[in-house]
C-alpha positions in Angstrom: 8.5 -24.1 23.3 8.4 -21.6 20.4 7.9 -23.1 16.9 10.5 -22.1 14.2 9.3 -19.4 12.0 8.1 -20.1 8.8 8.9 -18.3 5.5 5.8 -16.7 4.1 5.4 -14.0 1.1 3.5 -10.9 1.6 1.1 -10.6 -1.3 -1.1 -8.2 -2.4 -4.2 -7.4 0.2 -6.5 -7.1 -2.9 -7.8 -8.8 -5.6 -7.1 -7.5 -9.1 -8.2 -7.7 -12.5 -5.1 -7.6 -14.6 -2.9 -8.0 -11.6 0.6 -9.5 -12.5 0.5 -12.0 -9.5 1.1 -15.0 -11.8 3.8 -13.0 -13.8 5.7 -12.1 -10.8 8.7 -14.4 -11.5 9.2 -13.7 -15.0 8.7 -9.8 -14.3 11.1 -10.2 -11.3 13.8 -11.9 -13.8 13.8 -8.8 -15.9 14.2 -6.3 -13.1 17.3 -4.7 -12.6 19.1 -3.8 -9.2 17.9 -0.5 -7.5 17.5 1.4 -4.2 14.3 3.5 -5.3 11.2 1.7 -6.7 8.2 3.7 -8.5 4.8 2.3 -9.6 2.7 5.2 -11.3 -0.1 2.7 -11.4 0.1 0.7 -8.5 -3.2 -1.2 -8.7 -3.0 -4.3 -6.5 0.9 -3.5 -6.6 1.7 -7.4 -6.9 4.9 -6.6 -7.9 5.9 -4.6 -5.2 4.9 -7.1 -2.8 6.3 -9.8 -4.7 10.1 -8.1 -4.6 12.4 -7.4 -1.7 12.2 -3.9 -0.6 14.5 -1.3 -1.4 15.6 1.8 0.5 12.8 4.5 -1.1 9.5 2.8 -2.5 6.5 5.1 -4.0 3.3 3.6 -4.9 0.9 5.9 -6.8 -2.6 5.1 -8.6 -5.5 7.7 -9.4 -8.0 5.9 -7.8 -8.3 8.0 -4.3 -10.4 5.3 -2.6 -7.6 2.7 -3.4 -4.8 5.0 -2.1 -6.9 6.0 1.2 -6.9 1.8 1.7 -3.6 1.4 1.3 -2.9 4.3 3.5 -5.2 3.0 6.4 -4.0 -0.5 6.1 -0.6 0.9 6.4 -1.2 3.6 9.8 -4.6 2.4 11.1 -4.7 -1.6 10.3 -6.1 -2.4 13.6 -9.0 0.2 13.1 -10.0 -1.5 9.8 -9.6 -5.1 11.4 -12.3 -3.6 14.4 -14.7 -2.8 11.5 -14.3 -6.3 9.7 -14.6 -8.1 13.1 -18.1 -10.3 12.6 -18.5 -9.2 9.4 -19.5 -12.4 7.1 -18.8 -12.6 3.3 -22.3 -12.6 2.2 -24.1 -11.6 -0.8 -26.7 -9.0 0.9 -23.9 -7.7 2.9 -22.4 -6.7 -0.7 -25.5 -5.1 -2.0 -25.5 -3.0 1.4 -21.8 -2.3 1.3 -22.2 -1.4 -2.1 -25.3 0.5 -2.6 -26.3 1.8 1.0 -23.3 2.3 3.0 -22.2 5.7 3.9 -18.7 5.9 5.1 -17.9 8.5 7.5 -14.1 8.6 7.4 -10.9 7.4 6.1 -11.1 4.0 8.4 -14.7 3.2 7.2 -13.9 4.0 3.7 -11.0 1.6 3.8 -13.2 -0.9 5.2 -15.6 -0.5 2.4 -13.0 -0.8 -0.2 -11.3 -3.6 1.2 -14.4 -5.9 2.1 -16.1 -5.2 -1.2 -12.8 -5.8 -3.0 -12.2 -9.4 -1.1 -16.0 -10.3 -2.0 -16.8 -9.1 -5.3 -15.9 -11.0 -8.7 -12.6 -10.7 -9.8 -12.2 -7.5 -7.5 -13.6 -5.4 -10.0 -14.1 -2.0 -8.1 -15.9 -0.3 -10.7 -19.1 0.4 -9.1 -21.6 -0.5 -12.3 -19.9 -3.9 -12.5 -18.8 -4.7 -9.1 -20.6 -7.9 -8.5 -20.7 -10.6 -5.9 -18.1 -13.3 -6.7 -17.1 -14.7 -3.3 -16.7 -18.8 -2.6 -15.7 -20.0 0.5 -13.7 -22.7 -1.0 -11.5 -20.7 -3.8 -11.2 -17.3 -1.6 -9.4 -15.7 1.2 -11.9 -16.4 4.3 -12.8 -13.7 6.6 -11.2 -15.2 9.7 -7.9 -14.9 7.5 -8.0 -11.1 6.7 -6.9 -9.9 10.0 -3.5 -11.7 9.7 -3.0 -10.9 6.2 -4.0 -7.3 6.8 -1.5 -7.3 9.5 1.3 -8.9 7.4 0.8 -6.1 4.5 0.6 -3.5 7.1 4.1 -4.3 8.1 5.1 -4.3 4.5 3.8 -0.7 4.1 5.6 1.1 6.7 7.7 3.6 5.1 5.9 3.4 1.7 5.2 6.9 0.2 1.4 7.1 -1.9 0.3 9.3 -4.1 -2.7 9.8 -5.8 -2.0 12.0 -9.0 -1.1 11.7 -12.4 1.5 9.4 -13.9 3.6 12.6 -15.4 3.9 14.0 -12.0 5.1 10.9 -10.5 7.7 10.0 -13.5 8.9 13.7 -13.7 9.6 13.6 -10.2 11.4 10.2 -9.8 14.5 10.3 -8.5 17.6 10.1 -10.7 18.6 6.2 -11.0 15.5 5.1 -9.8 13.7 2.1 -11.1 9.9 2.5 -12.8 7.5 -0.6 -12.9 5.0 0.9 -15.2 1.8 -1.2 -15.6 -0.8 1.2 -17.5 -4.2 0.0 -18.3 -4.3 -2.2 -21.6 -4.2 -0.6 -24.9 -6.9 -2.5 -25.9 -9.2 -3.4 -23.0 -12.8 -2.8 -22.3 -11.8 0.0 -19.7 -15.4 0.7 -19.1 -15.8 -2.6 -17.1 -12.5 -3.1 -15.5 -11.1 0.7 -14.6 -12.2 3.1 -12.6 -10.5 6.0 -14.7 -10.8 6.0 -18.0 -7.0 6.0 -20.3 -7.5 7.0 -24.0 -5.4 6.6 -26.9 -3.8 10.2 -25.9 -3.2 8.9 -22.3 -1.1 6.2 -24.0 1.2 8.4 -26.2 1.5 11.1 -23.3 2.8 8.2 -21.0 5.4 7.1 -24.2 6.4 11.0 -24.6 7.0 11.1 -20.5 8.9 8.0 -20.5 11.1 9.3 -23.7 12.1 12.4 -22.2 13.2 10.5 -19.3 14.9 7.7 -20.6 18.4 9.2 -20.1 18.0 9.1 -16.2 15.4 6.7 -15.2 15.1 2.8 -15.7 11.8 1.5 -16.3 9.7 -1.7 -17.3 6.5 -1.4 -18.8 4.2 -4.3 -19.5 1.3 -3.8 -22.0 -1.3 -6.1 -23.8 0.8 -7.1 -27.0 0.0 -5.0 -30.3 1.3 -3.2 -33.3 0.5 0.1 -31.9 2.4 -0.3 -28.6 5.6 -1.7 -30.6 5.2 1.1 -33.2 5.2 3.8 -30.0 8.1 2.2 -28.3 10.3 1.5 -31.0 13.3 3.6 -29.3 13.4 1.5 -26.2 16.1 -1.4 -26.0 14.2 -4.2 -25.7 10.5 -5.0 -26.7 10.1 -9.0 -25.8 7.0 -11.2 -25.7 6.3 -13.1 -22.6 3.6 -15.4 -21.8 2.6 -17.6 -18.4 0.0 -19.9 -17.1 -2.3 -19.1 -14.6 -5.6 -20.8 -13.5 -8.9 -18.6 -12.1 -10.5 -20.8 -9.6 -13.6 -18.8 -9.0 -16.6 -19.9 -7.3 -19.0 -19.2 -10.2 -18.8 -18.6 -14.1 -21.0 -15.3 -15.0 -21.4 -16.1 -18.4 -22.5 -19.7 -18.4 -23.6 -20.0 -14.5 -21.6 -22.7 -13.7 -20.5 -23.0 -10.3 -16.8 -24.6 -9.2 -18.8 -25.9 -5.8 -20.6 -28.1 -8.1 -17.5 -29.8 -9.6 -16.5 -27.5 -12.3 -13.2 -26.6 -12.7 -11.4 -23.1 -13.0 -10.0 -22.2 -16.7 -6.6 -22.3 -17.6 -5.4 -19.4 -19.4 -2.2 -18.0 -20.5 -1.1 -14.4 -20.1 0.5 -12.5 -23.0 2.2 -9.4 -23.0 4.7 -7.6 -24.0 7.8 -6.3 -22.0 9.2 -3.1 -22.9 12.4 -1.5 -21.1 15.0 1.0 -22.0 17.8 -1.2 -20.8 18.5 -4.8 -22.5 17.3 -7.5 -21.0 20.2 -10.0 -21.4 22.4 -8.0 -19.2 19.9 -8.2 -16.3 20.2 -11.1 -13.4 16.9 -10.1 -11.9 15.9 -9.5 -8.2 15.0 -12.3 -5.4 11.4 -12.7 -4.8 10.4 -11.4 -1.4 10.0 -13.4 1.7 10.4 -13.2 5.6 10.1 -15.3 8.4 6.6 -15.2 10.2 6.9 -16.0 14.0 4.7 -19.1 15.0 2.4 -18.9 18.2 4.3 -18.8 21.0 7.2 -17.1 19.8 6.6 -13.0 19.5 3.7 -10.7 19.2 2.9 -9.0 15.6 3.9 -5.9 17.2 7.3 -7.1 18.4 7.9 -8.9 15.3 7.2 -6.1 12.8 9.5 -3.6 15.1 12.5 -5.5 13.7 
């Protein structure tokens, strides 16, 4: 007898430094109803995965390896899973796939990207700071990767991916669309985290682009809380502080050398950012967090389920 399907969330396939997974409920409470959704700086796309899907979904990022991985997960997930089969999460293999492995096609590029991201410290994919950071107790284990990838693949069906400058995405967005804009932090150590540098002129360029489109689009921007950002966006309707709690349960602390496996607990932090919108947040009800029914063993297969 088939078991009753259970509710499950489709989270990002990636670990992501600066991702908004822990802030997702706060962010969703600020999102207006919409039928077209854009992320000019997708990254791990935690908010896309957290919310209910809409009619039109567009994810953009300047990193071609990230976008290729998304596309291959959407279109050829079984090819990635086949390459991952039997490959354990090991430090020596991290070194090999980072420094020696030479992918020959899009699926192999996606396999390498996904594998390194899942076993690297904080999921950082800037190769000069891409270090081993996997722990069996606190990281998603390799035997769980295939099911997670299939779930993500189902969620990505119909999503349009682009790899271009944010101005092109924003200027070409459909009238009435909603944009979740999560740019690189203004005061971040960008050489450590990001593949593509974002300087002060880019932050100004982003502001000017949003300003010229403010009457035809709705947007929510999340930024590190700084006076410069507040001054850049003083023309917006709402600029509000937000904070949330989160715990990082990593296998080790690269600064102190402490290991969670030895009984050291993950550190508790507060995320503190500013939410900026071109609409009044008091008027917003918010959107629901995404969940769906996943069939248990003995009900229907993944492919049968994904078609509905």
